[in-house]
C-alpha positions as CSV (number, residue, x, y, z in Angstrom):
1,M,-10.4,-6.9,39.5
2,V,-6.8,-8.3,39.9
3,L,-5.2,-8.9,43.3
4,V,-1.5,-9.4,43.3
5,T,-0.2,-11.7,46.0
6,S,2.7,-14.1,46.7
7,K,0.5,-16.6,48.5
8,Q,-0.6,-19.7,46.8
9,V,-4.3,-19.9,46.0
10,K,-5.8,-23.4,46.0
11,Q,-9.3,-22.9,47.2
12,K,-12.0,-20.3,47.3
13,N,-11.3,-19.8,51.0
14,D,-7.8,-18.7,50.2
15,V,-9.1,-16.1,47.8
16,L,-11.6,-14.8,50.4
17,S,-9.0,-14.5,53.1
18,I,-6.7,-12.6,50.8
19,L,-9.6,-10.3,49.8
20,K,-10.4,-9.6,53.4
21,V,-6.8,-8.6,54.0
22,Y,-6.9,-6.3,51.0
23,I,-10.1,-4.7,52.2
24,L,-8.8,-4.3,55.7
25,R,-5.6,-2.6,54.3
26,W,-7.7,-0.3,52.1
27,R,-9.8,0.8,55.1
28,I,-6.7,1.5,57.1
29,E,-5.2,3.6,54.3
30,E,-8.4,5.5,54.0
31,M,-8.5,6.2,57.8
32,L,-4.9,7.4,57.8
33,R,-5.6,9.6,54.8
34,L,-8.6,11.2,56.6
35,Q,-6.6,11.7,59.7
36,K,-3.8,13.5,57.8
37,Q,-6.4,15.8,56.2
38,E,-7.9,16.6,59.7
39,I,-4.4,17.3,61.1
40,R,-3.7,19.6,58.1
41,M,-7.0,21.4,58.7
42,F,-6.2,21.8,62.4
43,L,-2.7,23.1,61.8
44,Y,-4.1,25.5,59.2
45,R,-6.7,26.8,61.6
46,F,-4.2,27.0,64.4
47,S,-1.7,28.9,62.3
48,A,-4.4,31.3,61.0
49,G,-5.5,31.9,64.6
50,M,-2.0,32.5,65.8
51,K,-1.3,34.9,62.9
52,A,-4.4,36.9,63.8
53,I,-3.4,37.0,67.5
54,L,0.1,38.1,66.6
55,E,-1.2,40.8,64.3
56,K,-3.4,42.1,67.1
57,D,-0.6,41.9,69.6
58,S,1.7,43.9,67.4
59,A,-1.1,46.5,67.0
60,C,-1.5,46.6,70.8
61,I,2.2,46.9,71.3
62,Q,2.4,49.8,69.0
63,H,-0.6,51.4,70.8
64,F,1.1,51.0,74.2
65,K,4.3,52.5,72.9
66,Y,2.2,55.5,71.8
67,I,0.6,55.7,75.3
68,E,3.9,55.4,77.1
69,K,5.4,58.4,75.3
70,T,5.5,61.4,77.5
71,S,3.3,64.1,76.3
72,G,4.5,66.9,78.6
73,P,3.9,68.2,82.1
74,K,0.1,67.7,81.9
75,Q,0.5,63.9,81.6
76,L,-1.4,62.0,84.3
77,V,0.9,59.9,86.5
78,L,-0.6,57.2,88.8
79,P,1.7,55.5,91.3
80,L,1.2,51.8,91.5
């Protein structure tokens, strides 16, 4: 494995400290990648749910438009 750094390495402790920083950065990058995936999944589910709701709403609106049409003198009218 090759680690590229601009720090001067004189002892084994220097190597270990640089390695710890690389490992920490790798963990942070992995955590951010997973969070982005979770956000994408949430947005996908949210948008799919909203799409289903809007499709049902449009069907209901069309149904109510049909109900609101007058069908003639035999139509039942209820005062509110």
